[in-house]
C-alpha positions in Angstrom: -11.1 -28.5 -113.2 -13.9 -28.2 -110.7 -12.8 -31.0 -109.1 -9.5 -29.3 -108.3 -11.2 -26.7 -106.9 -13.4 -28.3 -104.7 -10.7 -30.4 -103.0 -8.6 -27.0 -102.7 -11.1 -25.4 -101.3 -11.9 -28.6 -98.7 -7.9 -28.8 -97.9 -8.0 -24.9 -97.0 -11.0 -25.6 -94.9 -9.5 -28.5 -93.1 -6.2 -26.1 -93.0 -8.3 -23.3 -91.6 -9.9 -25.6 -89.1 -7.0 -27.5 -88.0 -5.6 -24.1 -87.2 -8.4 -23.0 -85.2 -9.0 -26.2 -83.3 -4.5 -26.6 -82.6 -4.8 -22.5 -81.1 -2.5 -23.0 -77.6 -4.8 -22.7 -74.5 -2.8 -19.3 -73.4 -4.4 -17.7 -76.2 -7.9 -18.5 -75.5 -10.0 -15.5 -73.9 -11.4 -18.0 -71.2 -8.4 -19.5 -69.9 -6.4 -15.8 -70.1 -9.5 -14.8 -67.8 -9.2 -17.6 -65.5 -5.3 -17.1 -65.0 -5.8 -13.8 -64.8 -8.7 -14.9 -61.6 -5.8 -17.4 -60.3 -3.1 -14.7 -60.3 -5.0 -12.6 -58.4 -6.4 -15.5 -55.9 -2.9 -15.9 -55.4 -2.0 -12.4 -54.8 -4.4 -11.9 -52.2 -3.7 -15.1 -50.7 0.0 -13.4 -50.2 -1.3 -10.4 -48.8 -3.7 -12.4 -46.1 -0.7 -14.2 -45.5 1.1 -11.5 -45.1 -0.9 -9.6 -42.7 -1.6 -12.8 -40.3 2.5 -13.1 -40.3 2.7 -9.4 -39.4 0.2 -9.5 -36.6 1.7 -12.7 -35.5 5.1 -10.8 -35.1 3.8 -7.8 -33.4 2.0 -10.0 -30.8 5.3 -11.7 -30.4 6.9 -8.0 -30.0 4.0 -7.4 -27.9 4.8 -10.2 -25.7 8.8 -10.0 -25.4 8.3 -6.4 -24.3 5.7 -7.9 -21.6 8.5 -10.4 -20.5 11.1 -7.6 -20.2 9.1 -5.5 -18.0 7.7 -8.3 -15.7 12.1 -9.2 -15.6 12.5 -5.7 -14.4 9.8 -5.5 -12.1 11.3 -9.2 -10.7 14.7 -7.5 -10.6 13.6 -4.4 -8.7 11.9 -6.4 -6.4 14.6 -8.8 -5.7 16.6 -5.4 -5.3 13.8 -3.7 -2.7 14.0 -6.9 -0.8 17.8 -6.8 -1.0 17.7 -3.3 1.0 14.8 -4.5 3.4 17.1 -7.3 4.8 20.2 -5.2 4.9 18.0 -2.2 6.9 16.5 -4.7 8.8 19.6 -6.6 10.0 21.2 -2.4 10.5 18.1 -1.9 12.5 18.4 -5.0 14.9 22.4 -4.0 15.0 21.3 -0.2 16.3 18.9 -1.5 18.5 21.2 -4.4 20.4 23.5 -1.3 20.7 20.9 0.7 21.9 20.0 -1.3 24.3 23.6 -2.2 25.3 24.1 1.6 26.0 21.0 1.6 28.1 22.1 -1.4 30.1 25.7 0.4 30.9 23.9 4.2 31.9 21.3 2.6 34.2 18.5 2.7 32.3 18.1 -1.5 33.0 18.3 -1.1 36.6 15.1 1.0 36.9 13.3 -1.7 35.0 14.6 -4.3 36.7 14.3 -2.6 40.3 11.6 -1.1 39.9 12.9 2.2 41.5 13.1 5.7 40.2 14.4 9.1 42.3 12.4 12.1 42.4 13.4 14.2 39.5 15.8 11.0 38.4 15.4 10.1 34.4 14.9 6.4 33.8 18.2 7.1 32.1 20.4 9.7 33.3 22.1 11.4 30.7 20.4 9.6 27.9 18.3 11.3 25.1 14.6 11.9 25.1 14.1 8.7 23.2 16.0 6.9 24.8 13.9 7.8 28.5 10.9 7.8 26.0 11.4 4.2 25.4 12.5 3.1 29.2 9.1 4.9 30.5 6.8 3.2 27.4 8.4 -0.2 28.3 7.4 0.0 31.8 3.8 1.1 30.6 3.7 -2.0 28.7 4.8 -4.0 31.8 1.9 -3.1 33.6 3.9 -0.8 36.4 1.7 2.2 36.0 3.0 4.0 38.7 6.8 4.2 38.0 5.7 4.5 34.2 3.9 7.8 35.0 7.0 9.1 36.9 9.3 8.3 34.1 6.9 10.2 31.6 6.3 13.3 34.2 10.5 13.4 34.7 10.2 13.1 30.7 8.4 15.9 30.1 10.2 18.4 32.8 13.4 17.2 30.8 12.9 17.2 27.3 9.7 19.7 27.3 10.7 20.5 23.3 10.9 16.7 22.2 9.2 15.7 19.5 8.0 12.7 21.6 6.3 15.2 24.3 2.6 15.1 23.1 3.0 11.3 22.6 4.5 11.5 26.3 1.6 13.6 27.8 -0.7 11.3 26.7 0.8 7.8 28.2 1.4 9.8 31.0 -2.6 10.2 31.2 -3.0 6.5 30.3 -0.7 5.3 33.1 -3.4 7.3 35.6 -5.8 5.6 33.2 -5.0 2.3 33.6 -4.9 2.4 37.6 -7.8 3.6 37.4 -6.9 7.2 38.7 -9.5 9.0 36.5 -9.8 12.3 38.0 -5.8 12.6 37.6 -6.0 11.0 34.0 -9.1 13.3 32.9 -7.0 16.2 34.0 -3.8 14.9 31.9 -5.8 13.9 28.6 -7.1 17.4 28.5 -3.3 18.8 28.4 -2.9 16.4 25.4 -5.8 18.3 23.8 -5.0 22.1 25.0 -1.1 21.9 24.9 -1.0 20.0 21.8 -3.9 21.0 19.5 -2.2 20.0 16.2 -0.7 16.3 17.6 -2.3 12.9 16.5 -3.1 11.9 19.9 -5.6 14.5 20.2 -8.8 12.3 19.0 -7.7 9.3 21.0 -7.1 11.7 24.2 -11.2 13.2 23.8 -12.1 9.5 23.6 -10.5 8.7 27.0 -11.5 11.9 28.3 -15.6 10.7 27.6 -14.3 6.9 29.2 -13.2 9.1 32.3 -16.1 11.2 32.7 -18.2 7.7 32.0 -16.1 5.8 34.8 -16.7 8.9 37.2 -20.3 8.8 36.1 -20.4 12.4 34.9 -23.3 11.1 32.1 -23.4 14.5 30.5 -19.9 15.3 30.0 -19.2 11.9 28.9 -22.1 12.2 25.8 -20.7 15.9 25.2 -16.7 14.6 24.6 -17.8 11.3 22.7 -20.0 13.6 20.4 -17.5 15.8 19.8 -15.3 12.9 18.8 -17.7 11.8 16.2 -18.2 15.1 15.3 -14.8 16.6 14.4 -12.7 12.9 13.7 -15.3 11.1 11.9 -13.1 8.9 9.9 -11.1 7.9 12.9 -11.2 4.7 14.8 -11.8 6.9 18.0 -14.8 7.7 16.5 -15.9 4.5 15.8 -15.5 4.0 19.2 -16.7 6.7 20.6 -20.1 5.9 18.8 -20.1 2.6 20.3 -19.9 4.1 23.9 -22.7 6.4 23.2 -24.6 3.3 21.9 -23.6 1.7 25.2 -25.0 4.8 27.7 -28.0 5.0 25.1 -29.0 0.9 26.1 -28.0 1.6 30.0 -30.1 4.4 29.8 -27.6 6.7 31.4 
């Protein structure tokens, strides 16, 4: 009887131990914990990967938008270039037409013959701009007497022209370029007194200083050049006036 109990007890122990040894790993707390950690790690990796993909997608979208913008700018520049080319062709065609018109009305004869009757416009019957262009062309050709006569007649015929202040300045310049400094001084002063808002005023003041210098009127030259610097400090005329003042200082005049 005791032997059977012992055997039964041994079988129970073995059976119990066997059940413990054969327990599925999934029910092992350590394995369960490990599986949970792996699951969480996989989830984190997916999140990180998704975030990287989102950032990459955003970068691609930004690059695509930038490419679209550059394409739009390129198309705009191309359109502007085409418009500019069209305008240039139109300008050249208009200029050629006007030159032909000037020649038909005698403007080219003044340039070629170098003659102008008293009281005659360079382009009789022409517009203020036509006559201004011919007079200015004469000045560029250094035909100063004819240029001066043309500008003077322009001012008589077109006193209210928007080019009148320029014409007055170049009239004075025609005299200055031919060393008629006293006459040039008077006509440069007209620019200042008659057209005080003209963009030519700083240059006219500068040339008045030059005229006074050439006439050896040192004090007047110094006053005028200093006025250019004081009244128009940010202009090319002011810079040139400063250079002339330094020249006068070095010369001791």
